[in-house]
C-alpha positions in Angstrom: -0.3 4.1 19.1 3.2 4.6 16.7 6.1 5.8 19.0 9.4 6.5 18.4 12.2 7.4 21.1 14.8 9.1 20.9 17.9 8.4 23.4 21.5 8.7 24.1 20.9 5.9 26.7 21.0 2.0 25.6 19.3 1.7 29.1 16.8 3.7 29.2 15.5 3.0 26.0 15.1 -0.4 26.4 13.2 0.6 29.8 10.9 3.0 27.9 10.5 0.0 25.0 9.7 -2.5 27.8 7.0 -0.1 29.8 5.3 1.1 26.5 5.5 -2.2 24.8 3.5 -3.5 27.6 0.4 -1.3 27.3 0.0 -2.4 23.8 2.0 0.3 22.0 4.5 -0.1 18.8 7.7 1.2 19.7 11.2 2.2 17.8 14.1 3.0 19.7 16.7 4.8 18.3 20.1 5.6 20.1 21.2 8.8 19.5 21.2 12.2 20.3 18.2 15.1 19.4 19.3 16.1 16.3 17.8 12.6 14.7 14.6 14.1 15.3 13.8 15.6 12.1 15.2 12.8 10.4 12.7 10.3 12.0 9.5 11.7 12.4 10.1 12.4 8.5 11.1 9.0 7.7 8.7 6.9 9.8 5.5 9.4 10.9 4.9 8.2 14.3 2.1 9.3 16.2 4.3 10.3 19.0 7.5 11.4 19.2 10.0 10.8 22.9 12.8 12.8 22.9 15.8 12.4 25.7 18.4 15.1 26.7 16.8 18.5 25.9 17.4 19.8 28.8 18.0 23.6 29.4 19.4 25.2 25.8 16.3 26.9 24.3 18.2 27.1 21.0 17.3 23.5 21.0 13.9 23.8 20.3 14.2 25.1 16.9 14.4 21.5 16.3 11.7 20.7 17.9 9.6 23.7 16.2 10.6 22.2 12.7 8.5 19.0 13.6 5.4 19.9 15.2 5.3 22.9 12.4 5.9 20.3 9.3 3.9 17.7 10.9 1.1 19.0 13.4 -0.5 15.7 13.9 2.8 14.0 15.6 3.0 14.5 19.4 6.4 15.6 20.9 7.3 14.7 24.7 10.4 15.7 25.9 12.5 14.3 29.1 14.7 16.4 31.0 17.0 15.4 33.7 16.6 19.3 34.8 15.1 22.1 33.0 14.5 25.4 33.8 11.0 27.5 34.1 11.9 29.6 31.1 12.5 26.3 29.2 9.3 24.6 29.7 7.7 28.1 28.8 9.4 28.0 25.4 9.1 24.5 25.3 5.0 24.8 25.2 5.6 27.5 22.6 7.6 25.1 20.2 4.5 22.7 20.2 5.8 20.4 23.0 2.8 18.2 24.7 4.8 17.7 27.9 8.0 17.8 29.7 8.8 14.9 32.0 11.8 13.7 34.4 14.3 12.1 33.0 14.6 8.9 33.6 10.7 8.8 33.5 8.5 5.9 35.3 6.5 3.6 33.2 3.2 4.7 35.3 4.2 8.9 34.7 5.0 7.9 31.0 2.3 5.7 29.9 -0.3 8.4 31.9 1.5 11.1 29.3 0.8 8.8 26.2 -2.6 8.0 27.1 -3.2 11.8 27.7 -1.5 12.5 24.0 -3.3 9.4 22.6 -6.9 11.0 23.4 -6.4 14.0 22.4 -5.0 12.5 18.9 -8.4 10.4 19.2 -10.8 12.9 18.6 -8.7 14.5 15.8 -9.3 13.7 12.0 -6.6 11.0 11.0 -4.1 12.2 9.1 -4.7 11.7 4.9 -1.5 10.2 3.4 -1.1 10.6 -0.7 -2.0 7.7 -3.0 0.2 6.0 -5.5 -0.5 5.2 -9.2 2.2 2.7 -10.5 2.0 3.0 -14.7 4.2 0.0 -16.1 4.3 -1.4 -19.9 3.1 -5.0 -20.8 5.8 -4.1 -23.9 8.2 -1.6 -25.1 6.7 1.2 -26.7 3.4 0.7 -25.1 3.1 4.6 -24.2 3.6 4.2 -20.5 5.5 7.1 -19.6 3.1 9.3 -21.4 0.6 8.5 -19.8 2.3 8.4 -16.4 3.8 11.9 -17.4 0.9 13.6 -18.3 -1.4 11.9 -16.0 0.4 13.8 -13.6 0.8 17.1 -15.2 -3.3 16.5 -15.1 -3.5 15.8 -11.8 -1.4 18.8 -10.7 -4.0 21.4 -12.0 -5.8 20.9 -8.1 -3.5 18.6 -6.3 0.4 18.0 -5.5 2.4 15.1 -7.5 5.7 13.5 -7.5 6.3 11.6 -10.3 9.2 9.1 -9.4 11.2 7.4 -12.7 11.7 4.0 -11.6 13.2 2.8 -15.1 16.2 2.7 -13.1 18.1 1.4 -16.3 16.9 3.6 -19.5 14.4 6.2 -17.8 14.1 9.5 -19.7 10.2 10.8 -17.6 11.9 14.2 -17.4 11.6 15.0 -20.8 8.5 14.3 -21.8 7.4 17.7 -19.7 10.7 19.5 -19.4 13.4 20.4 -21.7 16.2 20.8 -18.7 18.5 18.5 -16.6 18.0 16.9 -13.4 20.6 18.4 -11.0 19.9 15.4 -8.8 18.1 11.8 -9.3 16.8 9.2 -7.7 20.3 7.4 -7.2 21.8 10.7 -4.8 18.5 10.3 -2.8 19.6 6.7 -2.3 22.9 7.2 -1.7 21.6 9.7 1.2 18.9 7.9 3.0 20.3 8.2 6.1 19.6 12.1 5.7 16.2 11.6 3.7 13.8 14.2 5.0 11.2 16.3 3.3 13.6 19.1 1.9 16.3 16.3 0.7 13.2 14.8 -1.3 11.8 18.5 -2.5 15.6 19.3 -3.3 16.3 16.6 -5.3 13.4 16.9 -7.7 12.4 19.2 -10.6 9.8 21.1 -10.0 8.0 21.1 -13.8 5.0 23.4 -12.6 4.2 24.8 -8.7 2.2 21.4 -7.8 4.2 19.1 -10.5 7.8 17.5 -9.3 9.7 15.1 -10.8 12.3 12.7 -9.3 14.6 11.5 -12.0 16.1 8.1 -12.6 20.0 7.9 -12.5 21.7 9.1 -16.0 24.5 6.6 -14.9 23.9 2.9 -15.2 26.7 2.2 -12.7 24.5 4.6 -9.9 21.7 2.4 -10.6 22.9 -0.1 -9.3 23.1 1.6 -5.9 19.4 1.9 -5.7 17.8 -0.7 -3.4 14.3 -1.8 -2.8 14.4 -0.1 1.0 15.7 2.9 -0.4 12.6 2.8 -2.5 10.3 1.8 0.9 11.3 5.1 2.8 11.4 7.4 -0.4 7.6 6.1 -0.9 7.2 6.3 2.9 8.1 9.8 2.9 6.6 11.0 -0.2 3.0 10.0 0.5 3.0 12.5 3.7 4.5 15.3 1.9 2.7 14.8 -1.8 -1.3 14.4 -2.9 -0.1 11.7 -6.0 2.7 9.9 -6.1 2.8 8.7 -9.8 5.4 6.0 -10.5 6.8 5.4 -14.4 8.5 1.6 -13.9 10.1 -0.5 -16.5 9.4 -3.5 -18.4 11.2 -5.6 -15.5 9.4 -7.1 -12.4 12.4 -7.0 -9.9 12.3 -6.5 -6.6 12.9 -2.9 -6.5 9.3 -3.1 -9.1 7.5 -5.2 -6.5 8.9 -3.3 -3.8 6.9 -0.1 -5.3 4.2 -2.1 -6.7 3.0 -3.4 -3.1 2.8 0.3 -2.2 0.7 0.9 -4.9 -2.8 2.0 -4.8 -4.1 1.6 -8.2 -1.5 -0.1 -11.2 -1.7 0.4 -14.7 -0.3 -2.0 -17.0 -0.3 0.1 -20.1 -0.3 -2.0 -23.5 -1.2 -2.0 -27.4 -4.3 -4.0 -29.1 -1.8 -6.2 -30.2 -1.5 -10.0 -30.2 2.2 -9.8 -28.4 1.2 -7.0 -25.7 -1.6 -8.9 -24.9 0.7 -12.4 -24.2 2.8 -10.1 -22.0 -0.3 -8.6 -20.1 -1.5 -11.6 -19.5 1.9 -12.6 -18.5 1.9 -9.6 -15.8 -1.7 -10.3 -14.4 -1.1 -13.8 -13.1 2.5 -12.2 -11.4 0.3 -9.8 -10.2 -2.3 -13.1 -8.7 0.5 -14.9 -7.2 1.6 -12.1 -5.2 -1.6 -11.5 -3.4 -2.9 -8.1 -4.8 -6.4 -7.7 -5.2 -8.3 -7.9 -8.4 -9.1 -4.1 -7.9 -5.8 -2.9 -7.5 -5.1 -3.3 -11.2 -6.9 -1.3 -14.3 -5.3 -2.1 -17.7 -5.0 1.1 -20.2 -5.0 -0.4 -23.9 -2.8 2.9 -25.3 -3.6 4.4 -29.0 -6.9 2.4 -29.6 -8.6 1.5 -32.4 -11.9 0.4 -32.7 -11.3 -1.3 -36.2 -8.3 -3.1 -34.5 -8.5 -6.7 -35.3 -8.1 -7.1 -31.5 -11.2 -5.7 -29.9 -12.4 -5.0 -26.2 -13.9 -8.3 -26.8 -10.9 -10.3 -27.3 -9.2 -8.4 -24.4 -11.8 -9.7 -21.9 -11.9 -12.9 -23.7 -8.3 -13.5 -23.3 -7.6 -11.6 -19.8 -11.0 -12.6 -18.2 -13.2 -9.8 -16.3 -10.2 -7.2 -15.7 -10.9 -3.5 -15.4 -10.3 -1.6 -18.4 -9.4 2.2 -19.9 -9.0 3.1 -23.2 -7.2 6.1 -24.7 -7.7 7.0 -28.5 -4.9 6.7 -31.1 -3.8 9.8 -32.1 -0.6 9.3 -33.2 0.9 13.1 -34.7 -0.4 14.9 -31.9 1.2 13.0 -29.2 4.4 12.2 -30.8 4.7 15.8 -31.5 4.4 16.8 -27.9 6.8 14.5 -26.5 9.7 15.3 -29.2 9.0 19.2 -27.8 9.2 17.7 -24.5 6.0 19.6 -23.6 2.6 18.2 -22.2 0.0 17.4 -24.4 -2.5 19.6 -22.9 0.1 22.6 -23.5 0.4 21.6 -27.3 -3.0 20.6 -27.9 -5.2 21.1 -25.3 -8.5 20.1 -27.3 -7.1 16.8 -28.6 -9.1 13.8 -28.0 -6.5 11.8 -25.6 -5.6 15.5 -24.0 -9.5 15.5 -23.1 -9.2 11.7 -22.2 -6.6 12.0 -19.4 -8.5 15.5 -18.1 -11.4 13.3 -17.4 -9.0 10.2 -16.3 -7.5 12.7 -13.8 -10.7 13.7 -13.1 -11.6 10.4 -12.1 -8.4 9.8 -9.7 -9.0 12.7 -7.7 -13.0 14.5 -8.6 -13.3 18.3 -7.7 -15.4 19.2 -5.3 -18.2 20.9 -8.0 -17.8 17.6 -9.6 -19.1 15.6 -6.6 -22.9 17.1 -6.9 -25.5 16.1 -8.7 -25.4 16.5 -12.2 -21.6 17.6 -12.2 -20.3 14.1 -13.0 -17.9 13.0 -15.3 -21.0 11.0 -17.8 -22.7 14.4 -17.2 -19.8 15.9 -18.9 -19.5 14.0 -21.2 -22.8 14.2 -22.4 -22.8 18.2 -21.9 -19.8 18.0 -24.3 -21.6 15.6 -27.1 
């Protein structure tokens, strides 16, 4: 079981850690007061939080109630040196599983943890969001357009957060929104010690009720303050809050990009059917192989694909091997108009071939319940459309 223990006493923490780790639990120790409970819970997403030092003041239980309400799968046990009957009653109302004496003995703590583990074993597993990473093989390949517009399509049925990881020149927000971000990724990184669901949501631009974007820094100097560990913490939290986290990554395969790609469920390198794109795609695939990414994690997207191109599907597969391929048709005029207007393509030209392709792409990533029934799949819809 993944456990976070919070206490103002380092000695008590070490004793708790030794006792629980001896029984096979993964324990993280945090020295400090109960005010850290919310931040630690949202950053770590543990199975159980042990909090010592919250004993008599019922007003303090508001922090417990926030955690149990917003993270119902996280159990809370309080360790109290003294308490009143009123405090016990209000603790249970706030969602506390048990209140134990402090300092707690190892047998008593392990018995309580075992009871919590038994209850968790009978509950459904927590489902985390999926991370989709888009990365251009060459400048102008269209990765940002595809990432932002696919995010819009997914947001019709799911909650989506797009994070612009092109730290130097990112402009993903402008593809689907004409406003300016009040906060950016750099602001979140600067306040990473206070990162929680509320701070993350407040830093994003809410494009639609289900679609939010965390913009890239406006200032190049601010971008330098974003570190790989910041990205890891943000993604760890984001997947607990959104069904899909879409990453728009720049061309540089640096430590920040690798940290993000490590966490991705699926990576989509984007290229056009031209020789320079093909060469760069081959280099990327080799890099992914050296990083130990499984073959099925990567799916190449050939954007603005023309069947009459000098480099067709057979040439791509001959050059890159047996890779997963997705082709997006060429519709330069309509796509360019949507980018210039800052509107998603489905809004400016819903019947456009690219818009329909992205809608189908979103369906394969997140099938709707009625699409899972016999005769309701992607091929069936394509035949009906034909």
